[in-house]
N, C-alpha and C positions, 0 to 999 in steps of 0.2 A: 469859145472853143479853145483859144490859145491859153487862157487863164487856167482852164482845166488841165491842160498839158503841163504847164509850169508846176501846178500843184502836185501832179503825179510824179514829176521829176524830183521835186523836193522830198516827197515821201520815199521814193526809191532810194535816194542818197542816204536818208536817215536809216533805212532798213539795211543798207550795205555796210554799216559800221563794222570795223574789224573786231572790236571788243564789245562784249555785252556790258551794260552799265548797271550799277547798283544805285537805285534811287533812294533818297532820304526824305523823310517827312519831318514835320515839326515836333513829333512826339519825342524823338531822340535826335536833336540836331547835331550835326558834325560841324564844328567851327574850326576854320583854318587860321593860323597866325601867318600872315603874309608879309613879305618884304619885297619892295621894288627899290630901284635906285633912288626914287623920290620920297618914298614914305613906307611906314609900317602901318598895318591895319588888320582887322579881323573880318572874315567873310564866312557866310554859311555855305557849305558845300551842298549843291543841289543833287549832283550825281558824280560817281567816280567809276573809272575803269582802270585796267592795267596800263593804259596809255595816257590817261589824263583825268581832269576834273572840270566841272562847271561850277564856278563860284558866283554866289549872289552878292553883288556889291554895287554901290553907287559911286565908288571911286573912279576917277577918270584914268582909264588904262588905254594903252595903244596896242594894236596888233603888232607883233614882233617884239614887244617889250619882254624883258627877262623878269622872272618872278621866282622867289623862294618861298616855300611854305612848309608848315608843320601842322599835322592834325592827328587826332586819336580817335579810333573807332570805339564807340561807347560799350558795345557788348564784349569785345575781346580785349580792350585796353591796349591794342597794338598801335604804336605811334609810327607815322610815316613822315619822313623828312624828304622833301623833293625840290628840285629846281626844274624850271620849265619855261615855256614861251607862251605868251598870249596869242592864240590863233584865231579867236573869234570874239567879237564884241556884240552884245545885244542890249536891249533896253534895261534888262534886269541883272546883267552880270557879264562874265567873260569865260570863255573856254580856254583851258590851259593844257598844252601838250607837255607831258613829262620829258625831260632830257635825262635826268638821273634821279632815282629815288632809292631810299633806304628804309627798311622796316626795322623797327626797334622793339 
């Protein structure tokens, strides 16, 4: 019973996100050029919202770590340059909350 309760709480938290997310698939992948203090790398963007992104990467990142990134949306060719903070780590990537972002 407790496990069911925990699962419902996780689902509730996901549904209460402030911003809707745009999901990306493999047909037109969005690739971010990322830079941390330690390294430069590229990562696929799994989803994006006005407050942040989730990047798919195997790079060792830490919660609280600063990151800068640039990415272009394929359909519109709009380029986004952003700085942010790693807020969540999972087995397949990291959640980034934007601090500052610019549209080009």
